C-alpha positions in Angstrom: -10.1 8.7 -20.7 -11.3 8.1 -17.1 -8.1 9.4 -15.6 -6.0 12.5 -16.0 -2.3 13.0 -16.7 -0.5 14.6 -13.8 1.0 18.0 -13.7 4.0 18.5 -11.3 3.0 20.6 -8.3 -0.7 20.7 -9.2 -3.3 21.7 -6.7 -5.6 19.0 -5.4 -9.3 19.8 -5.5 -11.4 18.5 -2.7 -14.1 16.1 -3.8 -17.9 16.4 -3.3 -19.0 16.6 0.3 -22.3 16.1 2.0 -24.8 19.0 2.2 -23.4 19.9 5.7 -19.9 20.3 4.2 -18.4 17.2 5.6 -17.9 13.7 4.3 -19.9 11.1 6.1 -17.8 8.0 6.9 -18.2 5.0 9.1 -15.7 4.2 11.8 -15.2 0.5 12.1 -14.3 -1.6 15.0 -11.3 -3.0 13.2 -9.3 -5.6 15.0 -6.2 -7.5 14.0 -7.6 -10.8 15.3 -7.3 -14.4 14.0 -10.8 -14.3 12.4 -9.7 -11.4 10.2 -6.6 -13.2 9.2 -8.5 -16.3 8.3 -11.0 -14.3 6.2 -8.3 -12.5 4.3 -6.5 -15.8 3.6 -9.8 -17.3 2.3 -10.3 -14.3 0.0 -6.7 -14.6 -1.2 -7.3 -18.3 -2.3 -10.1 -17.0 -4.5 -8.0 -14.3 -6.2 -7.8 -16.1 -9.5 -11.3 -17.5 -9.6 -13.1 -14.5 -8.1 -10.9 -11.4 -8.2 -13.8 -9.1 -7.2 -14.2 -11.0 -3.9 -10.5 -10.8 -3.2 -9.9 -7.2 -4.0 -13.0 -5.9 -2.3 -12.1 -7.8 0.8 -8.6 -6.5 0.8 -9.6 -2.9 0.1 -12.3 -3.0 2.8 -9.9 -4.3 5.4 -7.2 -1.9 4.3 -9.4 1.2 4.7 -10.5 0.1 8.1 -6.9 -0.6 9.1 -5.7 2.8 8.0 -8.8 4.4 9.8 -7.6 2.8 13.0 -4.3 4.7 12.7 -5.7 8.0 11.3 -9.4 8.8 11.1 -10.4 9.0 7.5 -13.5 11.1 7.7 -12.8 14.3 5.8 -9.1 13.3 5.3 -7.5 14.1 2.0 -5.8 10.8 1.0 -3.6 9.8 -1.9 -3.1 6.1 -2.6 0.2 5.5 -4.4 -0.4 2.6 -6.8 -4.1 2.4 -6.1 -5.0 0.3 -9.1 -8.4 -0.4 -10.5 -10.7 1.4 -8.0 -11.5 -1.1 -5.2 -9.5 1.0 -2.7 -11.2 4.2 -3.8 -14.6 2.7 -3.0 -13.4 1.4 0.4 -11.7 4.7 1.5 -14.7 6.8 0.3 -16.9 4.5 2.4 -14.9 5.8 5.5 -15.5 9.4 4.4 -12.1 10.0 2.9 -11.4 12.4 0.1 -9.5 9.9 -2.0 -7.1 10.4 -5.0 -5.4 7.5 -6.7 -1.9 7.7 -8.4 -0.8 4.8 -10.6 2.0 4.6 -13.2 0.3 1.6 -15.0 -2.7 2.5 -17.1 -3.4 -1.2 -17.6 -3.6 -1.9 -13.8 -6.2 0.8 -13.5 -8.5 -1.0 -15.9 -8.2 -4.5 -14.5 -11.2 -6.7 -14.0 -13.4 -4.5 -16.1 -13.0 -1.4 -13.9 -12.8 2.1 -15.2 -10.6 4.8 -13.6 -12.5 7.6 -12.0 -11.8 11.3 -12.6 -9.8 11.3 -9.3 -7.2 9.0 -10.7 -3.8 10.5 -11.7 -1.5 8.7 -14.1 2.0 9.3 -12.6 5.1 7.8 -11.2 5.2 7.1 -7.4 8.9 8.1 -7.2 8.0 11.6 -8.5 4.6 12.5 -7.2 3.0 15.4 -9.0 1.9 17.3 -5.9 3.2 20.1 -3.8 4.8 19.6 -0.4 2.6 18.9 2.6 -0.6 18.4 0.6 -2.3 15.3 2.1 -3.5 14.1 5.5 -2.8 10.5 4.6 -0.4 9.0 2.1 -1.0 5.3 1.5 0.6 2.6 -0.6 -0.3 -1.1 -0.6 1.8 -3.8 -2.3 3.6 -1.4 -4.6 7.1 -1.1 -3.2 8.2 -4.5 -4.4 7.3 -3.4 -8.0 9.5 -0.3 -7.8 13.2 -0.3 -8.6 13.8 2.5 -6.1 11.1 1.9 -3.4 12.7 4.2 -0.8 12.7 7.1 -3.3 8.9 6.5 -3.4 8.8 6.4 0.4 10.6 9.7 0.5 8.1 11.2 -1.9 5.2 9.9 0.3 6.7 11.8 3.3 7.3 14.9 1.2 3.6 15.3 0.2 2.1 14.5 3.6 1.3 17.4 6.0 3.0 17.7 9.3 0.9 15.6 11.7 -0.3 13.5 8.8 0.2 9.8 8.4 2.2 7.7 5.9 1.2 4.1 5.6 3.6 1.9 3.5 2.9 -1.8 3.1 4.7 -4.3 0.8 5.2 -8.0 0.2 8.4 -9.5 1.7 10.7 -11.3 -0.8 11.5 -14.2 1.5 7.9 -14.7 2.5 5.6 -17.3 0.9 4.3 -14.9 -1.7 7.5 -12.9 -2.4 7.7 -14.1 -6.0 4.0 -13.5 -6.6 2.8 -16.0 -9.2 6.2 -17.6 -9.4 6.1 -18.5 -5.7 7.5 -20.5 -4.0 10.2 -21.1 -6.5 11.5 -17.5 -6.0 13.1 -18.9 -2.9 15.6 -20.6 -5.3 16.2 -17.3 -7.1 14.0 -14.8 -9.0 15.4 -15.5 -12.4 15.1 -19.3 -11.9 11.5 -18.9 -10.8 10.7 -16.8 -13.9 12.3 -19.3 -16.2 10.4 -22.2 -14.6 7.1 -20.3 -14.9 7.7 -19.6 -18.6 8.5 -23.3 -19.3 5.4 -24.5 -17.4 2.8 -22.0 -18.7 4.2 -21.0 -22.1 4.3 -17.3 -21.2 6.4 -15.0 -19.1 5.1 -14.1 -15.7 3.3 -10.8 -15.3 5.6 -9.9 -12.5 9.1 -10.2 -14.1 12.0 -10.4 -11.6 14.4 -7.5 -12.0 11.9 -5.6 -14.3 8.6 -5.3 -12.5 9.3 -7.3 -9.3 12.2 -6.7 -6.9 13.5 -8.3 -3.7 12.4 -6.0 -0.9 12.8 -6.9 2.8 11.4 -5.8 6.1 14.8 -4.7 7.3 15.0 -2.3 4.3 11.9 -0.5 5.3 12.7 -0.4 9.0 16.1 1.2 8.2 14.4 3.7 5.9 11.9 4.7 8.6 14.5 5.0 11.3 16.7 7.2 9.2 14.1 9.3 7.4 14.1 12.9 8.6 10.8 14.4 9.9 9.3 10.9 10.5 8.0 9.5 13.8 7.4 5.7 13.7 4.0 4.8 15.0 4.0 1.1 14.2 5.8 -1.6 12.2 3.4 -4.6 12.0 2.8 -7.8 9.9 -0.1 -6.5 7.9 -2.2 -9.6 7.5 -1.4 -11.5 10.7 -3.1 -11.3 14.1 -1.9 -8.6 16.5 0.1 -11.0 18.7 2.4 -11.8 15.7 3.7 -8.2 15.8 6.4 -9.6 18.1 7.9 -11.3 15.1 8.9 -7.9 13.7 11.6 -7.8 16.4 13.3 -10.9 15.1 15.2 -10.1 11.9 15.4 -13.5 10.2 11.9 -14.8 11.2 10.1 -11.6 10.2 11.4 -11.9 6.6 10.1 -15.5 6.3 6.9 -15.6 8.4 5.4 -12.1 8.2 4.4 -12.2 4.5 3.8 -8.5 4.3 5.1 -5.6 6.5 3.1 -2.3 7.2 5.1 0.7 8.3 3.1 3.5 9.8 4.7 6.9 10.3 3.7 10.4 11.3 5.2 13.5 9.7 6.8 15.7 12.3 8.8 18.9 12.3 12.5 18.5 12.2 12.8 19.4 15.9 10.4 16.5 16.8 11.3 13.2 18.3 10.8 9.7 16.8 9.4 6.8 18.8 8.8 3.2 18.0 5.5 1.5 18.9 2.0 2.6 19.3 
């Protein structure tokens, strides 16, 4: 098997480094501008016909975005729900020492990919690592597939080091892609959308409402971040939209419908530290 079963509390070996003892990464001039949003949307439209194009574009953008919050060169990173390896390639390209955790062995083999030896088969709500292990803990579009997403978020905070960064991004239920392949009919109810999909295509949707897909909202994540102990909020932004659209995150109803996906960025601090909102 290309991946390994997890052992609770296991140590995390550092990956191979350059002869000088450091990973060599490339810092990008990442910007949340309109061109970036257009390019991501164009890649999204090709997800079914050309999944490699879509996932490579998303992973490349994601690694650069995280690097803008926390430099990835030499950082020990765990990606909760990292999937079939596109993100591993992208994060390694920035010099990160990357480990993937995924509970779904099938997801790790999508699109002909083979899990690497640095992929761990484990549940994101019970991460098999010791406290304060990683520099960066990342999760992309996983929380909406987890019945207890805030337990997963708590675990992400637990395994990040003080001063390290937690980046949690997920799809908003009331947004245009909240129901995934059943969209936009999820706006009339998740169960209705699933039944309609089954009637039309003769098979159940991959993302089954109430089983592998749940209604998660921006407000849920904002409340979690504000209440989580030892967390300083660095930013709460609409992941795919231009930077100017960040103002939407301050308007409760509009952010749920227009922002598509929210990214919550936090720093682990000591219990005596102070939280702040904004970057």
